[in-house]
Backbone of each chain as nested JSON, in Angstrom:
{
  "chains": [
    {"id": "A", "residues": [
      {"number": 1, "name": "MET", "atoms": {"N": [18.997, 9.565, 41.695], "CA": [17.726, 9.348, 42.405], "C": [16.614, 10.015, 41.631]}},
      {"number": 2, "name": "GLN", "atoms": {"N": [15.384, 9.697, 42.026], "CA": [14.225, 10.313, 41.367], "C": [13.108, 10.507, 42.384]}},
      {"number": 3, "name": "LEU", "atoms": {"N": [12.34, 11.567, 42.164], "CA": [11.165, 11.802, 43.01], "C": [10.09, 10.79, 42.651]}},
      {"number": 4, "name": "ALA", "atoms": {"N": [9.286, 10.391, 43.627], "CA": [8.172, 9.481, 43.33], "C": [7.119, 9.638, 44.407]}},
      {"number": 5, "name": "ARG", "atoms": {"N": [5.892, 9.224, 44.039], "CA": [4.832, 9.178, 45.059], "C": [4.568, 7.715, 45.368]}},
      {"number": 6, "name": "VAL", "atoms": {"N": [4.407, 7.38, 46.651], "CA": [4.079, 6.004, 47.033], "C": [2.592, 5.818, 46.777]}},
      {"number": 7, "name": "ILE", "atoms": {"N": [2.25, 4.908, 45.872], "CA": [0.835, 4.749, 45.499], "C": [0.285, 3.402, 45.926]}},
      {"number": 8, "name": "GLY", "atoms": {"N": [1.104, 2.551, 46.543], "CA": [0.552, 1.263, 46.966], "C": [1.598, 0.392, 47.61]}},
      {"number": 9, "name": "GLU", "atoms": {"N": [1.173, -0.806, 47.982], "CA": [2.088, -1.756, 48.623], "C": [1.865, -3.132, 48.022]}},
      {"number": 10, "name": "VAL", "atoms": {"N": [2.944, -3.915, 47.961], "CA": [2.857, -5.279, 47.439], "C": [3.122, -6.242, 48.588]}},
      {"number": 11, "name": "VAL", "atoms": {"N": [2.253, -7.227, 48.729], "CA": [2.487, -8.255, 49.742], "C": [2.826, -9.541, 48.997]}},
      {"number": 12, "name": "ALA", "atoms": {"N": [3.971, -10.161, 49.362], "CA": [4.366, -11.415, 48.7], "C": [4.877, -12.346, 49.789]}},
      {"number": 13, "name": "SER", "atoms": {"N": [4.071, -13.302, 50.179], "CA": [4.506, -14.159, 51.292], "C": [5.588, -15.124, 50.807]}},
      {"number": 14, "name": "VAL", "atoms": {"N": [5.501, -15.558, 49.567], "CA": [6.556, -16.436, 49.04], "C": [7.505, -15.557, 48.238]}},
      {"number": 15, "name": "LYS", "atoms": {"N": [8.735, -15.401, 48.754], "CA": [9.684, -14.526, 48.037], "C": [11.09, -14.903, 48.453]}},
      {"number": 16, "name": "ASP", "atoms": {"N": [12.053, -14.267, 47.804], "CA": [13.459, -14.53, 48.081], "C": [13.708, -14.355, 49.58]}},
      {"number": 17, "name": "VAL", "atoms": {"N": [14.492, -15.256, 50.138], "CA": [14.698, -15.252, 51.605], "C": [15.309, -13.911, 52.047]}},
      {"number": 18, "name": "ASN", "atoms": {"N": [16.126, -13.268, 51.19], "CA": [16.748, -11.999, 51.592], "C": [15.749, -10.85, 51.604]}},
      {"number": 19, "name": "LEU", "atoms": {"N": [14.52, -11.111, 51.135], "CA": [13.489, -10.057, 51.151], "C": [12.551, -10.249, 52.333]}},
      {"number": 20, "name": "ALA", "atoms": {"N": [12.897, -11.181, 53.231], "CA": [11.964, -11.578, 54.293], "C": [11.421, -10.371, 55.055]}},
      {"number": 21, "name": "ALA", "atoms": {"N": [12.331, -9.482, 55.506], "CA": [11.87, -8.405, 56.389], "C": [11.524, -7.139, 55.612]}},
      {"number": 22, "name": "ALA", "atoms": {"N": [11.467, -7.238, 54.26], "CA": [11.384, -6.016, 53.461], "C": [9.948, -5.579, 53.225]}},
      {"number": 23, "name": "THR", "atoms": {"N": [9.751, -4.26, 53.138], "CA": [8.467, -3.706, 52.726], "C": [8.564, -3.347, 51.253]}},
      {"number": 24, "name": "LEU", "atoms": {"N": [7.589, -3.797, 50.484], "CA": [7.599, -3.556, 49.034], "C": [6.538, -2.504, 48.714]}},
      {"number": 25, "name": "LEU", "atoms": {"N": [6.975, -1.348, 48.258], "CA": [6.018, -0.273, 47.972], "C": [5.956, -0.002, 46.476]}},
      {"number": 26, "name": "VAL", "atoms": {"N": [4.742, 0.371, 46.004], "CA": [4.567, 0.682, 44.582], "C": [4.783, 2.184, 44.417]}},
      {"number": 27, "name": "LEU", "atoms": {"N": [5.651, 2.584, 43.483], "CA": [5.992, 3.997, 43.277], "C": [5.57, 4.458, 41.889]}},
      {"number": 28, "name": "GLN", "atoms": {"N": [5.114, 5.731, 41.831], "CA": [4.919, 6.406, 40.544], "C": [5.989, 7.501, 40.47]}},
      {"number": 29, "name": "PRO", "atoms": {"N": [7.003, 7.323, 39.584], "CA": [8.029, 8.363, 39.475], "C": [7.399, 9.693, 39.077]}},
      {"number": 30, "name": "LEU", "atoms": {"N": [8.015, 10.79, 39.549], "CA": [7.49, 12.126, 39.273], "C": [8.552, 12.951, 38.553]}},
      {"number": 31, "name": "SER", "atoms": {"N": [8.094, 13.913, 37.72], "CA": [9.03, 14.86, 37.118], "C": [9.311, 15.948, 38.157]}},
      {"number": 32, "name": "ALA", "atoms": {"N": [10.206, 16.866, 37.807], "CA": [10.582, 17.925, 38.767], "C": [9.372, 18.782, 39.12]}},
      {"number": 33, "name": "SER", "atoms": {"N": [8.385, 18.825, 38.19], "CA": [7.203, 19.656, 38.468], "C": [6.13, 18.87, 39.212]}},
      {"number": 34, "name": "GLY", "atoms": {"N": [6.414, 17.577, 39.507], "CA": [5.471, 16.804, 40.295], "C": [4.472, 16.012, 39.477]}},
      {"number": 35, "name": "GLU", "atoms": {"N": [4.617, 16.072, 38.128], "CA": [3.718, 15.29, 37.273], "C": [4.201, 13.835, 37.211]}},
      {"number": 36, "name": "PRO", "atoms": {"N": [3.235, 12.874, 37.081], "CA": [3.683, 11.489, 36.902], "C": [4.574, 11.394, 35.672]}},
      {"number": 37, "name": "ALA", "atoms": {"N": [5.666, 10.62, 35.781], "CA": [6.616, 10.53, 34.67], "C": [7.159, 9.117, 34.63]}},
      {"number": 38, "name": "GLY", "atoms": {"N": [6.814, 8.376, 33.573], "CA": [7.372, 7.037, 33.426], "C": [6.533, 5.98, 34.133]}},
      {"number": 39, "name": "ARG", "atoms": {"N": [7.037, 4.766, 33.998], "CA": [6.275, 3.608, 34.472], "C": [6.358, 3.476, 35.989]}},
      {"number": 40, "name": "THR", "atoms": {"N": [5.316, 2.892, 36.584], "CA": [5.368, 2.608, 38.017], "C": [6.373, 1.472, 38.239]}},
      {"number": 41, "name": "LEU", "atoms": {"N": [6.828, 1.367, 39.477], "CA": [7.782, 0.304, 39.821], "C": [7.566, -0.109, 41.262]}},
      {"number": 42, "name": "VAL", "atoms": {"N": [8.184, -1.202, 41.65], "CA": [8.134, -1.651, 43.038], "C": [9.516, -1.439, 43.63]}},
      {"number": 43, "name": "ALA", "atoms": {"N": [9.559, -0.815, 44.813], "CA": [10.852, -0.52, 45.445], "C": [10.823, -1.0, 46.889]}},
      {"number": 44, "name": "LEU", "atoms": {"N": [12.005, -1.327, 47.412], "CA": [12.11, -1.631, 48.834], "C": [12.092, -0.31, 49.589]}},
      {"number": 45, "name": "ASP", "atoms": {"N": [11.585, -0.369, 50.824], "CA": [11.565, 0.851, 51.639], "C": [12.636, 0.748, 52.713]}},
      {"number": 46, "name": "SER", "atoms": {"N": [13.442, 1.825, 52.86], "CA": [14.461, 1.789, 53.929], "C": [14.273, 2.937, 54.92]}},
      {"number": 47, "name": "VAL", "atoms": {"N": [13.162, 3.717, 54.773], "CA": [13.006, 4.867, 55.674], "C": [11.604, 4.95, 56.284]}},
      {"number": 48, "name": "GLY", "atoms": {"N": [10.77, 3.946, 56.109], "CA": [9.448, 3.959, 56.732], "C": [8.438, 4.822, 56.008]}},
      {"number": 49, "name": "ALA", "atoms": {"N": [8.481, 4.814, 54.682], "CA": [7.546, 5.631, 53.899], "C": [6.162, 4.982, 53.888]}},
      {"number": 50, "name": "GLY", "atoms": {"N": [5.13, 5.826, 53.707], "CA": [3.756, 5.321, 53.66], "C": [3.076, 5.716, 52.368]}},
      {"number": 51, "name": "VAL", "atoms": {"N": [1.945, 5.052, 52.086], "CA": [1.229, 5.347, 50.849], "C": [0.797, 6.808, 50.863]}},
      {"number": 52, "name": "GLY", "atoms": {"N": [0.975, 7.494, 49.739], "CA": [0.587, 8.891, 49.626], "C": [1.741, 9.855, 49.819]}},
      {"number": 53, "name": "GLU", "atoms": {"N": [2.836, 9.368, 50.405], "CA": [3.965, 10.265, 50.652], "C": [4.799, 10.442, 49.383]}},
      {"number": 54, "name": "THR", "atoms": {"N": [5.454, 11.621, 49.291], "CA": [6.432, 11.847, 48.229], "C": [7.79, 11.455, 48.775]}},
      {"number": 55, "name": "VAL", "atoms": {"N": [8.499, 10.648, 47.988], "CA": [9.781, 10.11, 48.429], "C": [10.816, 10.294, 47.316]}},
      {"number": 56, "name": "PHE", "atoms": {"N": [12.063, 9.883, 47.58], "CA": [13.0, 9.717, 46.469], "C": [13.682, 8.371, 46.647]}},
      {"number": 57, "name": "PHE", "atoms": {"N": [14.028, 7.748, 45.486], "CA": [14.568, 6.397, 45.508], "C": [15.831, 6.323, 44.661]}},
      {"number": 58, "name": "VAL", "atoms": {"N": [16.665, 5.34, 44.983], "CA": [17.916, 5.12, 44.256], "C": [17.77, 3.85, 43.422]}},
      {"number": 59, "name": "ARG", "atoms": {"N": [18.396, 3.812, 42.226], "CA": [18.317, 2.622, 41.374], "C": [19.689, 1.936, 41.331]}},
      {"number": 60, "name": "GLY", "atoms": {"N": [19.669, 0.68, 40.872], "CA": [20.933, -0.006, 40.61], "C": [21.456, -0.758, 41.822]}},
      {"number": 61, "name": "ARG", "atoms": {"N": [22.692, -1.16, 41.697], "CA": [23.327, -1.988, 42.729], "C": [23.313, -1.274, 44.095]}},
      {"number": 62, "name": "GLU", "atoms": {"N": [23.438, 0.056, 44.043], "CA": [23.488, 0.823, 45.304], "C": [22.181, 0.699, 46.089]}},
      {"number": 63, "name": "ALA", "atoms": {"N": [21.118, 0.234, 45.437], "CA": [19.825, 0.124, 46.123], "C": [19.88, -0.88, 47.274]}},
      {"number": 64, "name": "ALA", "atoms": {"N": [20.891, -1.766, 47.262], "CA": [20.997, -2.744, 48.365], "C": [21.791, -2.177, 49.548]}},
      {"number": 65, "name": "PHE", "atoms": {"N": [22.52, -1.064, 49.319], "CA": [23.431, -0.554, 50.357], "C": [22.745, -0.227, 51.686]}},
      {"number": 66, "name": "PRO", "atoms": {"N": [21.527, 0.362, 51.692], "CA": [20.933, 0.7, 52.987], "C": [20.699, -0.498, 53.908]}},
      {"number": 67, "name": "PHE", "atoms": {"N": [20.729, -1.693, 53.347], "CA": [20.434, -2.896, 54.145], "C": [21.704, -3.627, 54.57]}},
      {"number": 68, "name": "TYR", "atoms": {"N": [22.872, -3.017, 54.252], "CA": [24.161, -3.631, 54.602], "C": [24.139, -4.11, 56.051]}},
      {"number": 69, "name": "PRO", "atoms": {"N": [24.682, -5.284, 56.414], "CA": [25.361, -6.253, 55.548], "C": [24.438, -7.183, 54.76]}},
      {"number": 70, "name": "ALA", "atoms": {"N": [23.113, -7.086, 54.984], "CA": [22.222, -7.943, 54.19], "C": [22.283, -7.477, 52.733]}},
      {"number": 71, "name": "GLU", "atoms": {"N": [22.024, -8.385, 51.789], "CA": [22.071, -8.0, 50.368], "C": [20.786, -8.437, 49.679]}},
      {"number": 72, "name": "PRO", "atoms": {"N": [19.693, -7.692, 49.916], "CA": [18.442, -8.062, 49.253], "C": [18.554, -7.866, 47.74]}},
      {"number": 73, "name": "PRO", "atoms": {"N": [17.925, -8.705, 46.975], "CA": [17.963, -8.573, 45.507], "C": [17.026, -7.451, 45.065]}},
      {"number": 74, "name": "THR", "atoms": {"N": [17.498, -6.204, 45.165], "CA": [16.652, -5.072, 44.791], "C": [17.37, -4.216, 43.766]}},
      {"number": 75, "name": "ASP", "atoms": {"N": [16.614, -3.574, 42.868], "CA": [17.223, -2.609, 41.948], "C": [16.678, -1.203, 42.208]}},
      {"number": 76, "name": "ALA", "atoms": {"N": [15.828, -1.071, 43.252], "CA": [15.272, 0.262, 43.569], "C": [14.902, 0.277, 45.048]}},
      {"number": 77, "name": "THR", "atoms": {"N": [15.371, 1.303, 45.744], "CA": [15.09, 1.423, 47.179], "C": [14.793, 2.876, 47.533]}},
      {"number": 78, "name": "ILE", "atoms": {"N": [13.743, 3.071, 48.327], "CA": [13.414, 4.41, 48.816], "C": [14.432, 4.783, 49.889]}},
      {"number": 79, "name": "VAL", "atoms": {"N": [15.104, 5.928, 49.715], "CA": [16.133, 6.344, 50.671], "C": [15.814, 7.676, 51.321]}},
      {"number": 80, "name": "GLY", "atoms": {"N": [14.662, 8.273, 51.024], "CA": [14.315, 9.527, 51.695], "C": [12.865, 9.897, 51.497]}},
      {"number": 81, "name": "ILE", "atoms": {"N": [12.287, 10.543, 52.52], "CA": [10.924, 11.061, 52.43], "C": [11.058, 12.575, 52.235]}},
      {"number": 82, "name": "VAL", "atoms": {"N": [10.373, 13.109, 51.233], "CA": [10.526, 14.523, 50.899], "C": [9.637, 15.373, 51.802]}},
      {"number": 83, "name": "ASP", "atoms": {"N": [10.26, 16.377, 52.505], "CA": [9.471, 17.324, 53.291], "C": [8.833, 18.319, 52.326]}},
      {"number": 84, "name": "HIS", "atoms": {"N": [9.687, 18.967, 51.514], "CA": [9.165, 19.8, 50.42], "C": [10.273, 19.992, 49.399]}},
      {"number": 85, "name": "TRP", "atoms": {"N": [9.869, 20.338, 48.171], "CA": [10.874, 20.65, 47.155], "C": [10.406, 21.858, 46.39]}},
      {"number": 86, "name": "SER", "atoms": {"N": [11.401, 22.626, 45.956], "CA": [11.062, 23.885, 45.271], "C": [11.667, 23.819, 43.88]}},
      {"number": 87, "name": "THR", "atoms": {"N": [10.921, 24.342, 42.888], "CA": [11.505, 24.476, 41.556], "C": [11.298, 25.918, 41.116]}},
      {"number": 88, "name": "GLU", "atoms": {"N": [12.198, 26.344, 40.264], "CA": [12.117, 27.753, 39.802], "C": [10.768, 28.005, 39.194]}}
    ]},
    {"id": "B", "residues": [
      {"number": 1, "name": "MET", "atoms": {"N": [28.284, 11.239, 31.019], "CA": [27.68, 12.284, 31.844], "C": [26.604, 13.02, 31.055]}},
      {"number": 2, "name": "GLN", "atoms": {"N": [25.776, 13.763, 31.773], "CA": [24.702, 14.538, 31.136], "C": [24.896, 16.022, 31.461]}},
      {"number": 3, "name": "ILE", "atoms": {"N": [24.526, 16.853, 30.515], "CA": [24.468, 18.288, 30.812], "C": [23.048, 18.572, 31.285]}},
      {"number": 4, "name": "CYS", "atoms": {"N": [22.91, 19.199, 32.455], "CA": [21.594, 19.446, 33.034], "C": [21.526, 20.884, 33.556]}},
      {"number": 5, "name": "ARG", "atoms": {"N": [20.313, 21.342, 33.802], "CA": [20.133, 22.611, 34.507], "C": [19.601, 22.305, 35.902]}},
      {"number": 6, "name": "VAL", "atoms": {"N": [20.14, 23.003, 36.904], "CA": [19.629, 22.82, 38.257], "C": [18.309, 23.57, 38.336]}},
      {"number": 7, "name": "VAL", "atoms": {"N": [17.213, 22.847, 38.616], "CA": [15.897, 23.495, 38.613], "C": [15.304, 23.614, 40.001]}},
      {"number": 8, "name": "GLY", "atoms": {"N": [15.942, 23.0, 40.989], "CA": [15.358, 23.134, 42.322], "C": [16.13, 22.386, 43.381]}},
      {"number": 9, "name": "THR", "atoms": {"N": [15.669, 22.496, 44.608], "CA": [16.314, 21.775, 45.71], "C": [15.261, 20.938, 46.426]}},
      {"number": 10, "name": "VAL", "atoms": {"N": [15.729, 19.902, 47.138], "CA": [14.812, 19.01, 47.85], "C": [15.23, 18.976, 49.316]}},
      {"number": 11, "name": "VAL", "atoms": {"N": [14.25, 19.131, 50.196], "CA": [14.527, 19.049, 51.637], "C": [13.946, 17.742, 52.155]}},
      {"number": 12, "name": "SER", "atoms": {"N": [14.793, 16.959, 52.835], "CA": [14.332, 15.672, 53.357], "C": [15.029, 15.423, 54.684]}},
      {"number": 13, "name": "THR", "atoms": {"N": [14.254, 15.463, 55.778], "CA": [14.891, 15.229, 57.07], "C": [14.925, 13.724, 57.369]}},
      {"number": 14, "name": "GLN", "atoms": {"N": [13.927, 13.007, 56.907], "CA": [13.887, 11.561, 57.176], "C": [14.465, 10.84, 55.965]}},
      {"number": 15, "name": "LYS", "atoms": {"N": [15.77, 10.539, 56.035], "CA": [16.418, 9.916, 54.89], "C": [17.536, 9.002, 55.378]}},
      {"number": 16, "name": "ASN", "atoms": {"N": [18.091, 8.23, 54.439], "CA": [19.185, 7.333, 54.745], "C": [20.289, 8.12, 55.451]}},
      {"number": 17, "name": "ARG", "atoms": {"N": [20.768, 7.54, 56.553], "CA": [21.693, 8.33, 57.419], "C": [22.929, 8.773, 56.657]}},
      {"number": 18, "name": "LYS", "atoms": {"N": [23.378, 8.009, 55.656], "CA": [24.592, 8.411, 54.943], "C": [24.335, 9.607, 54.024]}},
      {"number": 19, "name": "LEU", "atoms": {"N": [23.057, 9.971, 53.863], "CA": [22.754, 11.125, 53.002], "C": [22.683, 12.408, 53.809]}},
      {"number": 20, "name": "HIS", "atoms": {"N": [22.755, 12.294, 55.136], "CA": [22.683, 13.514, 55.954], "C": [23.835, 14.431, 55.598]}},
      {"number": 21, "name": "GLY", "atoms": {"N": [23.54, 15.703, 55.413], "CA": [24.565, 16.684, 55.064], "C": [24.777, 16.811, 53.577]}},
      {"number": 22, "name": "ALA", "atoms": {"N": [24.197, 15.869, 52.796], "CA": [24.382, 15.968, 51.332], "C": [23.343, 16.93, 50.772]}},
      {"number": 23, "name": "LYS", "atoms": {"N": [23.762, 17.781, 49.83], "CA": [22.818, 18.705, 49.192], "C": [22.1, 17.942, 48.079]}},
      {"number": 24, "name": "LEU", "atoms": {"N": [20.756, 17.995, 48.078], "CA": [19.967, 17.271, 47.081], "C": [19.384, 18.278, 46.1]}},
      {"number": 25, "name": "MET", "atoms": {"N": [19.834, 18.201, 44.868], "CA": [19.395, 19.159, 43.85], "C": [18.572, 18.449, 42.782]}},
      {"number": 26, "name": "LEU", "atoms": {"N": [17.522, 19.155, 42.321], "CA": [16.707, 18.638, 41.216], "C": [17.314, 19.155, 39.92]}},
      {"number": 27, "name": "VAL", "atoms": {"N": [17.644, 18.247, 39.01], "CA": [18.274, 18.667, 37.762], "C": [17.471, 18.168, 36.571]}},
      {"number": 28, "name": "GLN", "atoms": {"N": [17.458, 18.994, 35.521], "CA": [16.721, 18.655, 34.293], "C": [17.73, 18.47, 33.162]}},
      {"number": 29, "name": "PRO", "atoms": {"N": [17.808, 17.229, 32.597], "CA": [18.73, 17.033, 31.478], "C": [18.371, 17.953, 30.308]}},
      {"number": 30, "name": "LEU", "atoms": {"N": [19.406, 18.409, 29.587], "CA": [19.218, 19.353, 28.484], "C": [19.8, 18.788, 27.19]}},
      {"number": 31, "name": "THR", "atoms": {"N": [19.27, 19.266, 26.04], "CA": [19.937, 19.012, 24.767], "C": [21.091, 20.024, 24.676]}},
      {"number": 32, "name": "LEU", "atoms": {"N": [21.925, 19.895, 23.646], "CA": [23.051, 20.832, 23.506], "C": [22.55, 22.255, 23.295]}},
      {"number": 33, "name": "ASP", "atoms": {"N": [21.299, 22.376, 22.796], "CA": [20.747, 23.72, 22.575], "C": [20.035, 24.245, 23.813]}},
      {"number": 34, "name": "GLY", "atoms": {"N": [20.071, 23.467, 24.891], "CA": [19.51, 23.97, 26.135], "C": [18.046, 23.675, 26.355]}},
      {"number": 35, "name": "GLU", "atoms": {"N": [17.446, 22.846, 25.433], "CA": [16.05, 22.479, 25.674], "C": [15.967, 21.329, 26.676]}},
      {"number": 36, "name": "ALA", "atoms": {"N": [14.865, 21.324, 27.457], "CA": [14.673, 20.225, 28.415], "C": [14.49, 18.934, 27.62]}},
      {"number": 37, "name": "ARG", "atoms": {"N": [15.067, 17.855, 28.159], "CA": [14.953, 16.564, 27.461], "C": [14.817, 15.503, 28.521]}},
      {"number": 38, "name": "GLY", "atoms": {"N": [13.703, 14.746, 28.482], "CA": [13.565, 13.641, 29.43], "C": [13.129, 14.146, 30.795]}},
      {"number": 39, "name": "VAL", "atoms": {"N": [13.162, 13.213, 31.741], "CA": [12.594, 13.482, 33.062], "C": [13.671, 14.034, 33.996]}},
      {"number": 40, "name": "GLY", "atoms": {"N": [13.285, 14.984, 34.838], "CA": [14.22, 15.522, 35.823], "C": [14.615, 14.438, 36.808]}},
      {"number": 41, "name": "LEU", "atoms": {"N": [15.782, 14.614, 37.433], "CA": [16.202, 13.644, 38.442], "C": [16.862, 14.36, 39.607]}},
      {"number": 42, "name": "LEU", "atoms": {"N": [17.169, 13.568, 40.635], "CA": [17.728, 14.128, 41.861], "C": [19.207, 13.756, 41.922]}},
      {"number": 43, "name": "ALA", "atoms": {"N": [20.057, 14.73, 42.168], "CA": [21.498, 14.426, 42.255], "C": [22.053, 15.077, 43.519]}},
      {"number": 44, "name": "ILE", "atoms": {"N": [23.047, 14.447, 44.115], "CA": [23.733, 15.102, 45.228], "C": [24.699, 16.097, 44.608]}},
      {"number": 45, "name": "ASP", "atoms": {"N": [24.923, 17.199, 45.317], "CA": [25.784, 18.236, 44.759], "C": [27.093, 18.262, 45.53]}},
      {"number": 46, "name": "SER", "atoms": {"N": [28.205, 18.084, 44.804], "CA": [29.498, 18.097, 45.51], "C": [30.343, 19.285, 45.076]}},
      {"number": 47, "name": "VAL", "atoms": {"N": [29.766, 20.195, 44.244], "CA": [30.599, 21.31, 43.777], "C": [29.965, 22.669, 44.081]}},
      {"number": 48, "name": "GLY", "atoms": {"N": [28.888, 22.694, 44.822], "CA": [28.299, 23.987, 45.21], "C": [27.514, 24.647, 44.097]}},
      {"number": 49, "name": "ALA", "atoms": {"N": [26.772, 23.837, 43.336], "CA": [25.986, 24.406, 42.227], "C": [24.756, 25.123, 42.775]}},
      {"number": 50, "name": "GLY", "atoms": {"N": [24.284, 26.108, 42.02], "CA": [23.096, 26.856, 42.444], "C": [21.961, 26.641, 41.469]}},
      {"number": 51, "name": "VAL", "atoms": {"N": [20.734, 26.964, 41.927], "CA": [19.569, 26.794, 41.054], "C": [19.745, 27.682, 39.832]}},
      {"number": 52, "name": "GLY", "atoms": {"N": [19.455, 27.143, 38.646], "CA": [19.561, 27.911, 37.412], "C": [20.85, 27.644, 36.663]}},
      {"number": 53, "name": "GLU", "atoms": {"N": [21.855, 27.079, 37.353], "CA": [23.141, 26.87, 36.689], "C": [23.098, 25.623, 35.813]}},
      {"number": 54, "name": "ARG", "atoms": {"N": [23.907, 25.627, 34.77], "CA": [24.089, 24.426, 33.939], "C": [25.208, 23.606, 34.557]}},
      {"number": 55, "name": "VAL", "atoms": {"N": [24.96, 22.323, 34.719], "CA": [25.925, 21.475, 35.427], "C": [26.174, 20.168, 34.672]}},
      {"number": 56, "name": "LEU", "atoms": {"N": [27.258, 19.503, 35.092], "CA": [27.605, 18.192, 34.546], "C": [27.218, 17.163, 35.609]}},
      {"number": 57, "name": "VAL", "atoms": {"N": [26.405, 16.178, 35.199], "CA": [25.897, 15.204, 36.163], "C": [26.334, 13.8, 35.755]}},
      {"number": 58, "name": "VAL", "atoms": {"N": [26.909, 13.066, 36.706], "CA": [27.252, 11.66, 36.452], "C": [26.106, 10.806, 36.993]}},
      {"number": 59, "name": "ILE", "atoms": {"N": [25.623, 9.874, 36.18], "CA": [24.439, 9.083, 36.56], "C": [24.852, 7.625, 36.642]}},
      {"number": 60, "name": "GLU", "atoms": {"N": [25.562, 7.318, 37.753], "CA": [26.003, 5.937, 37.973], "C": [26.391, 5.852, 39.437]}},
      {"number": 61, "name": "GLY", "atoms": {"N": [26.014, 4.735, 40.082], "CA": [26.131, 4.664, 41.527], "C": [27.526, 4.819, 42.091]}},
      {"number": 62, "name": "LYS", "atoms": {"N": [28.474, 4.042, 41.514], "CA": [29.824, 4.083, 42.119], "C": [30.417, 5.475, 41.991]}},
      {"number": 63, "name": "ALA", "atoms": {"N": [30.276, 6.064, 40.789], "CA": [30.853, 7.397, 40.569], "C": [30.196, 8.423, 41.489]}},
      {"number": 64, "name": "ALA", "atoms": {"N": [28.866, 8.297, 41.662], "CA": [28.162, 9.256, 42.518], "C": [28.631, 9.107, 43.961]}},
      {"number": 65, "name": "GLY", "atoms": {"N": [28.85, 7.859, 44.382], "CA": [29.343, 7.621, 45.745], "C": [30.733, 8.209, 45.931]}},
      {"number": 66, "name": "ASP", "atoms": {"N": [31.549, 8.078, 44.9], "CA": [32.911, 8.647, 44.966], "C": [32.837, 10.171, 45.07]}},
      {"number": 67, "name": "ALA", "atoms": {"N": [31.924, 10.765, 44.285], "CA": [31.805, 12.237, 44.303], "C": [31.354, 12.703, 45.69]}},
      {"number": 68, "name": "LEU", "atoms": {"N": [30.461, 11.922, 46.312], "CA": [29.99, 12.29, 47.65], "C": [31.102, 12.075, 48.672]}},
      {"number": 69, "name": "GLY", "atoms": {"N": [31.966, 11.113, 48.381], "CA": [33.089, 10.86, 49.269], "C": [32.744, 9.986, 50.458]}},
      {"number": 70, "name": "ARG", "atoms": {"N": [31.613, 9.274, 50.376], "CA": [31.255, 8.358, 51.473], "C": [31.026, 6.983, 50.853]}},
      {"number": 71, "name": "LYS", "atoms": {"N": [31.824, 6.017, 51.251], "CA": [31.714, 4.684, 50.687], "C": [30.376, 4.068, 51.045]}},
      {"number": 72, "name": "GLY", "atoms": {"N": [29.844, 3.251, 50.163], "CA": [28.646, 2.468, 50.46], "C": [27.398, 3.302, 50.657]}},
      {"number": 73, "name": "THR", "atoms": {"N": [27.327, 4.458, 49.969], "CA": [26.129, 5.301, 50.12], "C": [25.16, 5.021, 48.984]}},
      {"number": 74, "name": "ALA", "atoms": {"N": [23.894, 5.003, 49.316], "CA": [22.874, 4.692, 48.307], "C": [22.561, 5.941, 47.483]}},
      {"number": 75, "name": "VAL", "atoms": {"N": [23.431, 6.211, 46.506], "CA": [23.195, 7.338, 45.576], "C": [23.429, 6.816, 44.172]}},
      {"number": 76, "name": "ASP", "atoms": {"N": [22.807, 7.467, 43.173], "CA": [23.078, 7.025, 41.795], "C": [23.297, 8.2, 40.856]}},
      {"number": 77, "name": "ALA", "atoms": {"N": [23.344, 9.435, 41.39], "CA": [23.601, 10.582, 40.502], "C": [24.255, 11.698, 41.306]}},
      {"number": 78, "name": "ALA", "atoms": {"N": [25.204, 12.402, 40.676], "CA": [25.902, 13.481, 41.385], "C": [26.3, 14.576, 40.405]}},
      {"number": 79, "name": "ILE", "atoms": {"N": [26.166, 15.822, 40.885], "CA": [26.664, 16.955, 40.113], "C": [28.168, 17.01, 40.339]}},
      {"number": 80, "name": "ILE", "atoms": {"N": [28.942, 16.935, 39.273], "CA": [30.4, 16.882, 39.416], "C": [31.081, 18.068, 38.751]}},
      {"number": 81, "name": "GLY", "atoms": {"N": [30.306, 19.0, 38.202], "CA": [30.949, 20.174, 37.602], "C": [29.912, 21.208, 37.205]}},
      {"number": 82, "name": "ILE", "atoms": {"N": [30.354, 22.459, 37.126], "CA": [29.481, 23.542, 36.68], "C": [29.968, 23.972, 35.3]}},
      {"number": 83, "name": "VAL", "atoms": {"N": [29.057, 23.959, 34.335], "CA": [29.451, 24.211, 32.938], "C": [29.617, 25.712, 32.699]}},
      {"number": 84, "name": "ASP", "atoms": {"N": [30.779, 26.112, 32.145], "CA": [30.946, 27.509, 31.746], "C": [30.437, 27.672, 30.314]}},
      {"number": 85, "name": "THR", "atoms": {"N": [31.048, 26.948, 29.406], "CA": [30.606, 27.058, 28.01], "C": [30.594, 25.678, 27.359]}},
      {"number": 86, "name": "ILE", "atoms": {"N": [29.82, 25.533, 26.303], "CA": [29.825, 24.307, 25.501], "C": [30.067, 24.721, 24.053]}},
      {"number": 87, "name": "GLU", "atoms": {"N": [31.103, 24.15, 23.443], "CA": [31.319, 24.415, 22.012], "C": [30.985, 23.13, 21.268]}},
      {"number": 88, "name": "HIS", "atoms": {"N": [30.149, 23.222, 20.202], "CA": [29.903, 22.004, 19.409], "C": [29.648, 22.419, 17.974]}},
      {"number": 89, "name": "ASP", "atoms": {"N": [29.762, 21.445, 17.072], "CA": [29.719, 21.796, 15.643], "C": [28.293, 21.83, 15.106]}},
      {"number": 90, "name": "GLY", "atoms": {"N": [27.306, 21.703, 16.008], "CA": [25.932, 21.877, 15.572], "C": [25.324, 20.691, 14.858]}},
      {"number": 91, "name": "THR", "atoms": {"N": [26.072, 19.56, 14.777], "CA": [25.475, 18.419, 14.047], "C": [24.528, 17.64, 14.951]}},
      {"number": 92, "name": "ALA", "atoms": {"N": [24.673, 17.782, 16.29], "CA": [23.798, 16.962, 17.155], "C": [22.444, 17.639, 17.307]}}
    ]}
  ]
}
């Protein structure tokens, strides 16, 4: 998983039928120190995250697991909203 | 697998239900000489690692799910060992 900040939302009325009920959020991945790190991406939301929140997301095939038994075609899904994180 | 240092912990009460009870650690991948390399990531901890320790991290969904011991969990990285020593011939 990786930390990210939700920086936007994507609306797509014409999309894969398995994405019908999905929320598409734009994420900026963050490093452990909270700096932007790497390219932005679009992820499905499975925990009700909002723009501006810090979240963490999972990549790969497992990104569809939170929607079981549905199988949305996703490679990234938000699976947690961060309350706080501490680094040395 | 990657050799990483545990640099922090993450607290998240609102998360995927299968992640409840899992320890979420922030880890920083390292070179063999211990320098930070690349972007830190979040891994579930299944071996009781502490902040500051050098650990072995598997970065693949199925393996991470196996380490957590819960089938069908949305994870893609897990700490699977705590490194005592690394011996290498210095060519890397």
